[in-house]
C-alpha positions as a LaTeX table, in Angstrom:
\begin{tabular}{lrrr}
\hline
Residue & $x$ (\AA) & $y$ (\AA) & $z$ (\AA) \\
\hline
Met1 & 0.03 & $-0.02$ & $-0.05$ \\
Leu2 & 2.85 & 2.42 & 0.87 \\
Arg3 & 4.52 & 1.62 & $-2.43$ \\
Ala4 & 1.22 & 2.46 & $-4.29$ \\
Thr5 & 0.81 & 5.72 & $-2.29$ \\
Gly6 & 4.47 & 6.81 & $-2.91$ \\
Ala7 & 4.14 & 6.30 & $-6.61$ \\
Ala8 & 1.57 & 8.92 & $-7.12$ \\
Leu9 & 3.26 & 10.72 & $-9.92$ \\
Ala10 & 1.21 & 11.88 & $-12.81$ \\
Val11 & 2.68 & 11.16 & $-16.43$ \\
Gly12 & 1.35 & 12.03 & $-19.77$ \\
Ala13 & $-2.37$ & 11.42 & $-19.79$ \\
Thr14 & $-2.86$ & 10.54 & $-23.46$ \\
Ala15 & $-0.99$ & 7.21 & $-23.10$ \\
Gly16 & $-3.17$ & 4.49 & $-23.99$ \\
Leu17 & $-5.35$ & 6.24 & $-26.47$ \\
Gly18 & $-4.70$ & 3.51 & $-29.01$ \\
Gly19 & $-6.23$ & 0.89 & $-26.74$ \\
Gln20 & $-6.01$ & $-0.97$ & $-23.31$ \\
Ala21 & $-2.49$ & $-1.35$ & $-21.93$ \\
Val22 & $-1.26$ & $-4.93$ & $-22.30$ \\
Ala23 & 0.26 & $-6.62$ & $-19.27$ \\
Gln24 & 3.88 & $-7.77$ & $-20.15$ \\
Asn25 & 4.45 & $-10.63$ & $-17.77$ \\
Gly26 & 4.74 & $-13.17$ & $-20.46$ \\
Gly27 & 6.18 & $-12.70$ & $-23.90$ \\
Gly28 & 8.35 & $-15.64$ & $-23.54$ \\
Met29 & 10.77 & $-14.06$ & $-21.28$ \\
Ser30 & 11.98 & $-15.95$ & $-18.14$ \\
Ala31 & 11.85 & $-14.17$ & $-14.77$ \\
Thr32 & 15.68 & $-14.25$ & $-14.68$ \\
Ala33 & 15.94 & $-12.67$ & $-18.10$ \\
Arg34 & 13.41 & $-9.99$ & $-17.50$ \\
Asn35 & 15.22 & $-8.83$ & $-14.27$ \\
Ser36 & 18.30 & $-8.19$ & $-16.42$ \\
Ala37 & 16.37 & $-6.54$ & $-19.21$ \\
Pro38 & 15.96 & $-2.86$ & $-19.94$ \\
Leu39 & 13.69 & $-1.08$ & $-17.28$ \\
Gly40 & 10.98 & $-0.57$ & $-19.92$ \\
Leu41 & 10.64 & $-4.40$ & $-20.17$ \\
Arg42 & 10.10 & $-4.70$ & $-16.58$ \\
Leu43 & 6.90 & $-2.42$ & $-16.59$ \\
Gln44 & 3.28 & $-3.27$ & $-17.21$ \\
Gly45 & 2.47 & 0.32 & $-17.94$ \\
Val46 & 0.93 & 3.24 & $-15.98$ \\
Gln47 & $-0.92$ & 2.10 & $-12.89$ \\
His48 & $-2.38$ & 5.31 & $-11.60$ \\
Phe49 & $-2.22$ & 9.10 & $-11.39$ \\
Gly50 & $-2.03$ & 10.71 & $-8.10$ \\
Leu51 & $-3.78$ & 14.07 & $-6.97$ \\
Thr52 & $-3.33$ & 15.68 & $-3.72$ \\
Val53 & $-6.54$ & 17.43 & $-2.69$ \\
Gln54 & $-7.75$ & 19.95 & $-0.22$ \\
Asn55 & $-11.21$ & 18.66 & 0.22 \\
Met56 & $-11.36$ & 14.82 & $-0.17$ \\
Glu57 & $-15.18$ & 14.63 & $-0.35$ \\
Arg58 & $-15.55$ & 17.16 & $-2.93$ \\
Ala59 & $-12.84$ & 15.62 & $-5.06$ \\
Tyr60 & $-14.31$ & 12.15 & $-4.61$ \\
Glu61 & $-17.84$ & 13.32 & $-5.57$ \\
Phe62 & $-16.49$ & 14.91 & $-8.74$ \\
Tyr63 & $-14.41$ & 11.90 & $-9.97$ \\
Thr64 & $-17.13$ & 9.30 & $-9.05$ \\
Glu65 & $-20.59$ & 11.05 & $-9.34$ \\
Val66 & $-19.79$ & 13.67 & $-12.01$ \\
Leu67 & $-17.34$ & 11.72 & $-14.11$ \\
Gly68 & $-18.56$ & 8.30 & $-13.33$ \\
Gly69 & $-15.46$ & 6.60 & $-11.78$ \\
Thr70 & $-15.80$ & 3.60 & $-9.53$ \\
Glu71 & $-14.02$ & 3.43 & $-6.18$ \\
Val72 & $-11.53$ & 0.60 & $-5.77$ \\
Phe73 & $-10.96$ & 1.04 & $-2.13$ \\
Arg74 & $-10.03$ & 3.54 & 0.52 \\
His75 & $-7.42$ & 3.50 & 3.18 \\
Gly76 & $-6.32$ & 6.10 & 5.72 \\
Asp77 & $-4.93$ & 7.42 & 8.87 \\
Phe78 & $-1.36$ & 6.61 & 7.71 \\
Gln79 & 1.20 & 7.71 & 10.14 \\
Gly80 & 4.50 & 6.56 & 11.54 \\
Asp81 & 8.09 & 6.32 & 10.79 \\
Pro82 & 8.09 & 4.05 & 7.66 \\
Val83 & 5.44 & 6.03 & 5.90 \\
Gln84 & 7.25 & 9.30 & 6.54 \\
Asn85 & 10.39 & 7.97 & 5.19 \\
Thr86 & 8.84 & 6.38 & 2.32 \\
Leu87 & 7.01 & 9.43 & 1.01 \\
Leu88 & 9.02 & 12.48 & 2.42 \\
Ala89 & 12.60 & 11.67 & 3.01 \\
Asp90 & 13.75 & 13.70 & 0.02 \\
Gln91 & 11.82 & 16.75 & 1.42 \\
Glu92 & 13.15 & 16.39 & 4.91 \\
Ile93 & 16.76 & 16.10 & 3.33 \\
Arg94 & 16.02 & 19.47 & 1.40 \\
Ala95 & 14.71 & 21.18 & 4.53 \\
Asn96 & 17.98 & 20.11 & 6.38 \\
Glu97 & 20.13 & 21.52 & 3.50 \\
Leu98 & 18.16 & 24.81 & 3.67 \\
His99 & 18.48 & 24.94 & 7.48 \\
Val100 & 14.70 & 25.42 & 7.92 \\
Ser101 & 11.78 & 23.54 & 9.63 \\
Pro102 & 10.36 & 20.86 & 7.33 \\
Thr103 & 6.81 & 22.45 & 7.92 \\
Thr104 & 7.99 & 25.62 & 6.16 \\
Ile105 & 8.32 & 23.79 & 2.90 \\
Gly106 & 5.06 & 21.82 & 3.37 \\
Val107 & 6.30 & 18.56 & 5.06 \\
Pro108 & 3.76 & 16.98 & 7.32 \\
Asn109 & 4.80 & 15.17 & 10.54 \\
Leu110 & 3.44 & 11.68 & 9.85 \\
Arg111 & 6.21 & 10.27 & 11.84 \\
Asn112 & 4.86 & 11.51 & 15.22 \\
Gly113 & 1.22 & 11.42 & 14.08 \\
Asp114 & 0.59 & 15.22 & 14.15 \\
Gln115 & $-0.62$ & 14.75 & 10.52 \\
Arg116 & $-2.20$ & 11.78 & 8.76 \\
Leu117 & $-2.58$ & 10.74 & 5.15 \\
Asp118 & $-5.83$ & 9.35 & 3.62 \\
Val119 & $-6.11$ & 7.70 & 0.12 \\
Arg120 & $-8.97$ & 6.79 & $-2.25$ \\
Phe121 & $-8.48$ & 4.93 & $-5.40$ \\
Ile122 & $-10.80$ & 5.58 & $-8.32$ \\
Gln123 & $-11.26$ & 3.23 & $-11.45$ \\
Phe124 & $-11.73$ & 4.44 & $-14.90$ \\
Asp125 & $-11.74$ & 2.41 & $-18.03$ \\
Asn126 & $-7.90$ & 2.36 & $-18.71$ \\
Val127 & $-6.37$ & 4.03 & $-15.69$ \\
Val128 & $-6.79$ & 4.54 & $-11.85$ \\
Ile129 & $-6.78$ & 7.94 & $-10.13$ \\
Glu130 & $-5.56$ & 8.20 & $-6.63$ \\
Leu131 & $-6.97$ & 10.91 & $-4.25$ \\
Leu132 & $-4.62$ & 11.89 & $-1.42$ \\
Gln133 & $-5.30$ & 14.25 & 1.40 \\
Tyr134 & $-2.76$ & 15.15 & 4.08 \\
Arg135 & $-4.65$ & 16.62 & 7.11 \\
Asn136 & $-3.98$ & 17.48 & 10.71 \\
Ala137 & $-4.68$ & 14.62 & 13.14 \\
Gly138 & $-7.65$ & 16.38 & 14.67 \\
Glu139 & $-9.48$ & 16.87 & 11.35 \\
Pro140 & $-11.92$ & 14.03 & 10.31 \\
Met141 & $-11.23$ & 11.86 & 7.33 \\
Gly142 & $-12.58$ & 13.30 & 4.02 \\
Gly143 & $-13.07$ & 16.80 & 5.52 \\
Pro144 & $-12.52$ & 20.12 & 3.86 \\
Asn145 & $-9.32$ & 21.04 & 5.70 \\
Ser146 & $-6.02$ & 20.01 & 4.56 \\
Phe147 & $-2.51$ & 20.23 & 6.11 \\
Ala148 & $-1.10$ & 22.61 & 3.47 \\
Pro149 & $-2.85$ & 25.41 & 1.49 \\
Pro150 & $-3.49$ & 24.87 & $-2.13$ \\
Leu151 & $-1.19$ & 26.31 & $-4.71$ \\
Glu152 & $-2.38$ & 29.91 & $-5.50$ \\
Asn153 & $-1.42$ & 29.91 & $-9.10$ \\
Met154 & $-2.34$ & 26.87 & $-11.32$ \\
Ser155 & $-1.26$ & 27.98 & $-14.82$ \\
Pro156 & $-0.23$ & 24.71 & $-16.83$ \\
Ala157 & 2.84 & 26.74 & $-17.90$ \\
Phe158 & 4.56 & 26.20 & $-14.60$ \\
Pro159 & 7.34 & 23.37 & $-14.66$ \\
Arg160 & 6.02 & 20.50 & $-12.66$ \\
Met161 & 2.52 & 21.34 & $-13.17$ \\
Met162 & 0.72 & 18.17 & $-14.39$ \\
His163 & $-2.84$ & 17.51 & $-15.82$ \\
Ile164 & $-5.24$ & 14.74 & $-15.99$ \\
Cys165 & $-6.76$ & 13.90 & $-19.36$ \\
Phe166 & $-10.09$ & 11.94 & $-20.11$ \\
Tyr167 & $-10.61$ & 10.36 & $-23.37$ \\
Val168 & $-14.09$ & 11.24 & $-24.71$ \\
Arg169 & $-15.82$ & 8.58 & $-26.83$ \\
Asp170 & $-15.88$ & 9.12 & $-30.67$ \\
Asp171 & $-19.72$ & 9.42 & $-30.86$ \\
Val172 & $-20.20$ & 11.91 & $-28.06$ \\
Asp173 & $-21.25$ & 15.44 & $-28.89$ \\
Phe174 & $-18.23$ & 17.16 & $-27.37$ \\
Lys175 & $-20.00$ & 20.75 & $-27.12$ \\
Lys176 & $-22.83$ & 19.27 & $-25.28$ \\
Phe177 & $-20.54$ & 17.17 & $-23.02$ \\
Ile178 & $-18.74$ & 20.32 & $-21.85$ \\
Thr179 & $-21.98$ & 22.17 & $-21.35$ \\
Asp180 & $-23.32$ & 19.39 & $-19.21$ \\
Leu181 & $-20.19$ & 19.16 & $-17.17$ \\
Glu182 & $-20.15$ & 22.77 & $-16.33$ \\
Ala183 & $-23.91$ & 22.71 & $-15.44$ \\
Glu184 & $-23.62$ & 19.59 & $-13.37$ \\
Ser185 & $-20.48$ & 20.78 & $-11.50$ \\
Ala186 & $-22.14$ & 24.16 & $-10.82$ \\
Arg187 & $-25.23$ & 22.42 & $-9.44$ \\
Arg188 & $-22.91$ & 20.81 & $-6.91$ \\
Gly189 & $-21.16$ & 24.12 & $-6.05$ \\
Met190 & $-17.99$ & 23.19 & $-8.00$ \\
Thr191 & $-17.63$ & 26.65 & $-9.45$ \\
Gln192 & $-13.95$ & 26.13 & $-10.59$ \\
Val193 & $-14.98$ & 23.58 & $-13.27$ \\
Arg194 & $-15.23$ & 26.02 & $-16.14$ \\
Ala195 & $-14.09$ & 25.26 & $-19.64$ \\
Asn196 & $-11.86$ & 27.59 & $-21.58$ \\
Arg197 & $-12.99$ & 28.87 & $-24.91$ \\
Thr198 & $-11.16$ & 29.01 & $-28.32$ \\
Ile199 & $-11.82$ & 32.84 & $-28.55$ \\
Arg200 & $-10.42$ & 35.56 & $-26.29$ \\
Val201 & $-12.65$ & 36.34 & $-23.27$ \\
Arg202 & $-11.75$ & 39.00 & $-20.70$ \\
Asn203 & $-14.11$ & 38.17 & $-17.91$ \\
Glu204 & $-16.51$ & 35.38 & $-16.75$ \\
Ala205 & $-19.55$ & 36.91 & $-18.44$ \\
Glu206 & $-17.74$ & 37.00 & $-21.78$ \\
Arg207 & $-16.67$ & 33.32 & $-21.13$ \\
Arg208 & $-20.41$ & 32.23 & $-20.43$ \\
Gly209 & $-21.82$ & 34.21 & $-23.33$ \\
Ala210 & $-19.31$ & 32.67 & $-25.87$ \\
Pro211 & $-20.94$ & 30.64 & $-28.57$ \\
Gln212 & $-21.04$ & 26.89 & $-27.96$ \\
Asn213 & $-18.89$ & 26.02 & $-31.01$ \\
Thr214 & $-15.96$ & 28.00 & $-29.34$ \\
Asn215 & $-15.93$ & 25.22 & $-26.50$ \\
Thr216 & $-13.69$ & 22.91 & $-28.41$ \\
Asn217 & $-10.30$ & 23.41 & $-30.16$ \\
Lys218 & $-10.30$ & 21.20 & $-33.30$ \\
Val219 & $-6.75$ & 20.59 & $-34.58$ \\
Thr220 & $-6.59$ & 20.18 & $-38.36$ \\
Val221 & $-2.65$ & 20.26 & $-38.82$ \\
Ala222 & $-0.67$ & 17.21 & $-38.92$ \\
Pro223 & 0.54 & 15.29 & $-36.92$ \\
Ser224 & $-2.19$ & 16.29 & $-34.56$ \\
Asp225 & $-5.01$ & 16.30 & $-37.21$ \\
Gly226 & $-8.23$ & 14.83 & $-35.73$ \\
Trp227 & $-7.40$ & 15.94 & $-32.16$ \\
Glu228 & $-10.10$ & 17.85 & $-30.32$ \\
Leu229 & $-9.53$ & 19.17 & $-26.88$ \\
Ile230 & $-11.09$ & 21.23 & $-23.96$ \\
Tyr231 & $-8.92$ & 22.47 & $-20.99$ \\
Cys232 & $-10.70$ & 23.35 & $-17.71$ \\
Lys233 & $-10.04$ & 23.25 & $-13.96$ \\
Gly234 & $-11.32$ & 20.55 & $-11.66$ \\
Pro235 & $-12.99$ & 21.29 & $-8.34$ \\
Glu236 & $-9.70$ & 21.30 & $-6.51$ \\
Gly237 & $-8.18$ & 23.70 & $-9.15$ \\
Glu238 & $-6.33$ & 20.82 & $-10.67$ \\
Gln239 & $-5.74$ & 21.05 & $-14.55$ \\
Leu240 & $-8.00$ & 18.75 & $-16.45$ \\
Glu241 & $-8.21$ & 18.11 & $-20.31$ \\
Phe242 & $-10.97$ & 16.23 & $-22.25$ \\
Val243 & $-10.02$ & 15.06 & $-25.62$ \\
Lys244 & $-11.25$ & 13.07 & $-28.64$ \\
Ala245 & $-8.72$ & 11.43 & $-31.04$ \\
Leu246 & $-10.43$ & 10.93 & $-34.31$ \\
Gly247 & $-9.07$ & 10.23 & $-37.84$ \\
Pro248 & $-5.31$ & 10.48 & $-38.56$ \\
Val249 & $-4.27$ & 11.22 & $-35.03$ \\
Lys250 & $-6.18$ & 8.29 & $-33.68$ \\
Gln251 & $-4.40$ & 5.92 & $-36.26$ \\
Arg252 & $-1.02$ & 7.27 & $-35.22$ \\
Phe253 & $-1.77$ & 6.34 & $-31.51$ \\
Ala254 & $-2.89$ & 2.86 & $-32.46$ \\
Asn255 & 0.11 & 2.37 & $-34.77$ \\
Ala256 & 2.44 & 3.48 & $-31.85$ \\
Leu257 & 0.69 & 1.16 & $-29.44$ \\
Glu258 & 1.05 & $-1.73$ & $-31.76$ \\
Thr259 & 4.64 & $-1.08$ & $-32.37$ \\
His260 & 5.25 & $-0.44$ & $-28.64$ \\
Gln261 & 3.62 & $-3.99$ & $-27.87$ \\
His262 & 5.55 & $-5.65$ & $-30.57$ \\
Ala263 & 8.95 & $-4.34$ & $-29.27$ \\
Arg264 & 7.95 & $-5.54$ & $-25.84$ \\
Thr265 & 6.78 & $-9.04$ & $-26.69$ \\
Gly266 & 8.69 & $-9.79$ & $-29.88$ \\
Gln267 & 5.43 & $-10.94$ & $-31.45$ \\
\hline
\end{tabular}
């Protein structure tokens, strides 16, 4: 469990657009040979994306009730020396090098139980999202109060900023999907879930009043031709992307997946 929690690093969310990831436990390779093979041949793919949230219940509601994910399991109240060392050793070292208290750079004290960590895993068709909340010990599980404040600026231009990308089905009306997403989120008080437009808007009134056909950026230039995308923030301020991959770009992903699987299995 600690290994899963500590692995909460997001990677390029468009991986797997060509189809479901294939487990590479076989491929005719013995365990001895695999353990000496290149690192890529020792992987099965991306297991999950991790998102640290301020309000666990709000994030859980969005990813399960709004976007339709299914809870795998939840676990919480993590504390103690092993979990502190597993997740936070590098940050404690950095604090020591800076000659500051670890709390000043956002390091919780799980070691002595002043803070706790809770996690919930949400299953989608081809990937799992892990929600993590660090909270003070006196705060209830799933509550709105986190140990550290959320980042003030959430521009995707910041290095280290990551995003979660959802793959929309080919036959879905993309404009209506985003209209419904915004409306359902607003109904639940999740006012940050607002999609960007393809035209310049200077305020929220202009964004709301923009024509519906400006919801979606449709790319027509190779090699991204057939790519349709929308950017918006999630309820925690996290960066989200919703995409459709049609025509030429869909085939490019499929070809790359086939090449990748062939290279890994030799078949």
